[in-house]
N, C-alpha and C positions, 0 to 999 in steps of 0.2 A: 798601446796605452792601456793601462789597467783600469778597470771599471771602479768607480768610487763606491765604497762600502757604506751602506745605510746603517745608522745606529738601530739597535734592536728596539722594538716598540715596548711600551710600558707593560703591556699584557704578557709578552714573552718573557721579559725580565722577571715579572711577578711569578709566572709559572715555574721558571727555573729555580727561583729562591724557595718557593713552596715545596717543590720536589726535593731539593737538597735538605730542607728541614725535615721532611717526612722520612728520608733515608736515615738521618741522624737519630730521630726519635725511635725508629724501628730498631736500629743497632743498639741503642741504649736499652730498650725493652728486652731484646734477645740476651744481652749481657746480664741484665737483671735476673733473668730466669735461668742463667747458667748455660744457655744454648750456644753462646758464641765462643766459650773458652776452648772446647774441643779436647781438653786434656784428659778428661775422664778421671781426674784425681780430686780428692777433697783437700782443700787448703787447710792449714792448721787453724783450728777454731771455727772453721766454716761449718754451717749446718745446712744439710739438704733437708729442708723442713716442710712439713705440711701441717697446717693448723688442724687440730682435732678437738673434740669436746673436752671441756675441762674435767679432768679426773681428780687426781689428788691435788691439783692446783687450786688456788683460791677461786671463789665464784667469779665468773667472768674472765678469768685468765685462761689463755690457750697454751697448751703445751706444744712442743715440736717433736716430731718423730724423725730421728736421724738414722739412716742406714748406710753402712759402708762395708768394705771387704779388705782383707789384708792383700798386699801386693801379689801373693801367690794364689789368691782367691780361694784358698783352702778354708779360711775362717771368714765368716760373715756375721755382722753384728747389727743390732737394732737398739737404740736408746729411746725410751718413751718416758712418760711422766712417772712411771712406777718402777722401772727396772732397766738395766742394761743386760741384754741377752746375746750370747754368741753361740754359733753353731760351727762345728768343725766337720768337714766331709771325710777326711782321712786322718787316722791317728795310729800310733804304734804302742800306746800304753794299754794296760788291762782296764776295761771299763769298770767303773765303780758300781756297787749294788745300790739301788734306790728302793727302799722299802715300799712294797705294794705296786711296784712298776710291772706291768704286763707287756710293755713295749721294749725298746732297747735303751741302753744308757751309754754315756760316754761321749755323745755327740753334742749335747747342749748344756750350757751352764749359764746361770743368771745371778746377778747381784741386785739386792734391794737395800733399803735402809736397815733391814733386819739381819742381813747376812747374805752369803753366797751359797748356792746349792746347785747340785746336778739336777737336770730335768729328765723326765721320762719321755722319750720320743715315741710317738705312736705313728705307725705307717712306715714309709720308706725313710731310710737315713738321708740326711741332707746332702745335696750335691754341692760341688764347687759353685761359687757365686758366678753369675753370668756377666757378660760385658756391659750390661745395663746398670750394674751396681758400681758406684764410685769407689775408688781405692783410697785408703788412708795410707800414705807413704810411710816407710820405715822411719822412725824417729819423730813422727808427727803425732799430735794429740787432737782430740775433738772433745768439746765439753757441751753438754746440753742437759737441761732438766735436773741439774744437781749431780750429774755423773760425768766422769772424765775417762775416756778410753785412749790408750796409747798403743801404737803399732810399732813393733820392733822385729828384727830378724829372728828373734827367739819366740815370737808369738804376739798375742794381744792381751793387754791388761786393762781391766775396767774397774773403776772404783766409785763407790757412792761417796761424794765429797764430804758431806756432813758427818757421817758415821765412820768413815775410813774402811768400811767393809769392802772387800775386793776379791777378784779372781784373776789368774793368769792362765791362758789357754794356748797350747802349742801342740804340734804333731807328736812330740815325744813325751808330753805329760801336762799336768795341770795342777795348780795350787788354789785352794779356796781359803781366804783369810776372813 
């Protein structure tokens, strides 16, 4: 004959409920910090952001800093409150001349409200983005701080939304508008 089962005491039921709630809260927090997705990809419109001091933003407003890489990881970009800047590790075009540059050119380009320009790189040329940098999938765009960048199989294009100033950067060449 089977022994009769006793109902669980109120203390044990409370403990089980509290434990379950803690697990749910922990999972929500992990998902909120992007640690639960495991995809390593930036969703369209998503911003991997860290608040920083207000720069060109209004007093008391925080800007976000967004960093991403192309799927090939050959191009990596950062969008902050002042500019969208991309670096390319390997390219096949002839590097442009940048007046007064004593470093190397052709690896970095930037767009601001005033226009797009090549940057002078000091030190070592940029390397491919590491696995710790989120990927912006081909065909996806990300918008932050008044800039929009789009990843495609032919490179990355970044635009200052209000002025329309832009650049496109790819292994085979670049255009600055």
